[in-house]
N, C-alpha and C positions, 0 to 999 in steps of 0.2 A: 287420175281417178277416172275409169273407162266404165260403161256401162256392158255389161257380158250375162250369158246365159251362167247361170251356176258350174253345172260340167266346163261350158269351155274356160273358164277363168280359172278351177283347178287346173284342167289340161295345160291352161300355161304355166303354173306353178309348177308345174308335174318339168316344164320346160327348161326351167330356169334350175331346177336342180341335178340336170345332166346324167338321167338315168342311161346305162350300157345299154339293157337291154328290157325292152318294153313285151310279155309273153303277152294276149291278151283275149277273147273272144266275147263278143257282146253281147250284152241282153239287159233287157227296159229295168227300170232307167238310165243305166249307168253305160249306153253305148255311145251318148255323144263324147264323153273319154276318149275310149279305143278310138273315135272318129278323129276328132280332133287331133291328138297324138301324132296318127295315122300319116294327119294333112302335114302336122308341122314338119313328120320325119321328111314326107316327101317334097316340101318346098325347101327342105335345107335350113332348118332353124333348129333344127333339134338331130343332132350326129348320136343315132342310138339304132341300134338292130330291133327291127318288129317280129316278131315271132308269131307269124298267124298258123292259128292252131284249130284243131276240129270240137273243139270242147272247154267246160271251165277247169275239168281234172287237169288236162292237160295244157294249159294257160299258168298253171302255180307249178305244175314241175317243170313248164321250161322253166318258169324263177326260181326254184331250188336249184335246178342244172347253172344256171346262170352266177345263180351267187353263190354256190359251192364252190364254183370255179373261178371266183373272186371279184367279180362284176356288181354293181349296184343295177338291182334286177325291181320291177314296177311291174303291177295289173290292176283292173279293176273288176267291180263283178258286182249281184246284186242277187239277193235272194236265193232261189234254185241255183244257180250256178255256183254260190258260197256252199250252200250245201251239197252240191257235187265237188268241193275243192278239200271237204272235210276229212278223206286220209291223209293227201298230202300238206291240206293245217298241222295235222300234228304233227308228222314229219319235217318239217320247216321248223317249228319251233324246237324242237328235240335237237335237230343240228344247231341251234344255235346260228338261224342265216337271216341278216336281216333285211328281209324284202318288204316292203312296202306295197300297202294294198288301199285303195281310196273303194271304200265300202257303200254305194249308193241304196241306202235303205230302202228296202221292199217286201210285204208279205211275200209268207211262203202259200202253196197250196196244201191240199183243193178245199176247197175249192180253189181254181186259178183267180188271182189276183195281181194286176200287176200297179197297187196304189201301195201306200206308202203304212208302214209299222215297222217296227225295229227288232222283229223274231229273229231275221235271219242273222244279224249278227250275235244280238244276245243268246244263242243257242250254241253260239263259239264261244262262249266266256271261257270255258275251262280248257281250252287245248294249247296255252300256253302262247298264246300272242296278246301284246298289249290293246288295250281298243281305246280310241279317246274320241268324244262325240261333239259335232261343231251345233251353236245356232244359227251361225248368218253364213252367206256365201263368202265374206271375209276370212271367216276364221275357219274356214274350210280351206281358204290360199293358205294362208299363214299358217294350219293347222300339220298341211302335206309338207311343206318343207319343214318344221319345224320336225316330220314325222321322221324325216330320214336322216338326220341328223340325231334323234335318240335314238333309235334304230341302230346306228353304227356307232354308237358308243362304247369306249372297248367295255364298260363296265354291265354295258346291256347286252348286245349281241343278240337279239329279240327281234322277229319279225311283228310288225306294228299296221292296227285296220284305224286308217283315218274314215269316219263314218259322218255320215251326210244323209239327210232323211232326201229319197226320192221325189222328187216333182215337186213338192213343196220348197225345196233349195235347188236342186238339180235343174229344174226348168222354169224357174222364176228369175227372170233380168233384174240384177241388182247393180246400183255402182261399187265398185270397188276397186282397192290400188291394188296393182300388181307391182310389189321390189323389184326394183330394180335387179339388172341380172349380176351385175359385178359385185354387188350389195351380196347376193344370195351367195356366190361363189365365196364372198369372204369370210360370211356365216357357216354356211357349210362346206367345207375342203373337198377337194377332187379325194375319190372313196382309195383307200388304200391300205386296205385290211394285213394288222402287223404280223397277222397267225396264219398258220401253213392252209391254204386251199389247193384244190386240185392241180399238181403240178407233175409235169413226167421225170420231173428230174428230183422232186422229194414226193415221193408215190403213197396216200396215207388211205384212210378207207371210212369213210363218213357213215352215220347213221348204221352202224352192223349189227349183226345177232348179241343178244346179251343177255347172260344169266339171273336170276330172279336178283340176287342181291347187288351185281352192278346195275340193273337196271333199276332197282329204288332207289339208290341211289345216286344216277340220273337226273332222275324225276326231279328229287329232293334238290339237287343243286339246280333245276329249270324252276323251280316253285320259288327257290331266293333269289335266282335273277329278276323274275316278274314281281315280287313284292320289293325287292333292292333299286327297281328303275325308278320309282317314284321321286326319288331326290333327284335324278337325271332327268325326268317330267319337267319338275318345278325348274331347273339351273336351264334347262333349252328353253321356256318360256320364257322368263327371264332375262335371259343375254336376247334373245329375239327382241320382248320390250325394249330393252335399251337398245338396239339397234335400230327399229323401225318404229318405234313408238306405242306401238298395241299391243292390248294384255285382254288377258280374260283370266280375271280371278287370280290365283297362283299357279295356273295351269293345273292344278289338279279339281278342286271347286270354285265355283266363282258366289259370291252373295250380294245378292239385292235387295234394298231395306229390311235388311234379316235381324230387325235388331226389335220383333214382336212377337206376342206367345202362342200364336202359328206358323209355321212356317211350311208349305209348298216346297217338296223336292222332285226333281224331274232332269230330264238328259235331252239335247235336242232342240229342233227348231220349234217345237211348243212354249219354250222358256221364253222365246219371244212376245208370245200372245199373252203369258203369264205377267210378265214386266210391263206389259201393256194394260192389263187389267188391273195389276196393285197399286199403280200411276192413280187409279180413282177409289182407291179404298187405303183406309189404314188402320187394317186390323192384321194382315197378314205378310210374309216376306216371304223370297226364294232362295233357296240354296240348291246353285247347277250342281250339277254330278256334269263333268270334263272326261276326267280321264275314271273312267269305269272300270279296268283293268290297268296296271294294279289297282285295288280297292283301296281306295284312300281314305281308310278308317278312321284314324285319328283324326282329322281336317274334320270329318263329317262329323263325329261326338264332337268337338268342341263346335262346331259351327249350331249345331243342336243342342248343347247344353242351354238346359234349364227350360225348354218349350214344354208350353202344356200340348199343344197338339202339333201332330205333322201327319201332312196329305203326301201320299208318294203318287205321281200321275205316272203312269206308264203304258207303254206301247208294246207289249207285249202280256202274255198271260205264260205260267206253269200249270200243264195240264196235270189235273189230278190233284193239285194243290187249291186251285182255285182263284191264286192269288200272283203276281206279277214277283219276275226274279228280284226286283232290284226292292222291292217288301220287304221280301224274305232276308234281306241279307241288311237291309236299315232296321229293324224290328231286331236283327239279333243283337246289334250294337249299341240300340238305346237300352236306358234304363227303364224299367216297367212301368215307372211315375209317368213314363210321355206315352201319351195316346198313339198310335200309329195307326190312318187310315189307308188302304188302299185302294185307290182308282184306275180299274182298266181302262184305259182311252185308245180312242184314233184306228183302231185295228182295222186293218183294211186300206185304211185313206179315211177311215168315218171322219167328219169334219169335227173339230173343237175351235169353239167359238167363245171369247168372253164371258158372255151370257154363262154358257157353261159353266166354266173355272167360276163366277162370283156362286151360280148354285149350289158348285161343292165349298166351297168357304159358307156361305150364309146356313147350309143343314147342318152345319157342327153346331149352332144356336138353338136348332130344334131337338130337344131332349127325347121328344116322343118320337122323331122317326131317323137318330142320329144316322152320319153315314158309319158304314163299316166297310163294305165291299162293294164297288158301285162298275158299273158297265155305259161305258158311252155307244148306244146302237142307234140303228138306222132313228134318221127325223129328227137326230139330237135330242132324244130325250134320255133322262138321268134315269135308269133302271135301277132295281136292285137285281146281284146275283141269285142264282140257285130259286128263282122265280118267290121271290120272298115280295110281299103285298105291301 
């Protein structure tokens, strides 16, 4: 067990996965990741090629080229950097390239804000990348290792984002257990793609021009691959748990005291605060979504079956709809008899304390001013959206 800053711990887990190419451009608050990885390469602890690029667009482009040539490729980014990658993110998934990104979540501008919410990765939810959200630095370490194995599985071959909350996790020092490198190599074999990649002796085209019918067919194949990866995410999680002794629910969702009529639903580091809050009350539980893409619809429906009230807490907002993306998806799969409340919290790094979560739950019993949509604003006060009094 070592006490490490979150970003440094993640970088050391990347080292144990032995990427061939790390194409990176620093952006707050993910900067410590490329810095630490570059230091590991300079010290001879990681045998990888560092591509020093001029932008995040170039960083992901370097990963696409490296992965297309058969290399294990890695990068890290945040916020505007992830947004700048958007064009190439679609290309990477369409080409079925198993690239791993550590996304250190940060608010998008304007106005410029360097603190945490999850709008950056949530805005990329439909581009064909898998997404897993971590609650702690230990989970980020473990999930980074799992991510390489999930992405490279022959039944998946998709890029993946391992998401951790900026500053809250990336800059916090916590005790973490870094798996032994030999054990990681046993868990994650050397990357050896068994299908054709760029090879002068066997030339091929990747990501070519496509007419409407083949384009639609290929997008359907991509959608099926994302949906079908759920079982691989679960299997890899279970294999990791058996080997290293740490597990996170079933790999897709995690339930905590979820035997009450009221359930909170959320993702990321806020779930630690929710768990601490629920330890001091006996009227609500938590269903944490770990894997957001693919969306674990059946597992969520089973975990929330029979609930009277569901409170979705999320660090993003779908502009023009007034609620968050997760709320819309949860609402769409639950029966009408279940009351689902949407609470947008933490935008731009606004603090979320146990007192706030207690207020949210307590408001359910206030029939006159029942919770519908709330926005946690400056000062830590809960105020109704859209100017409601």
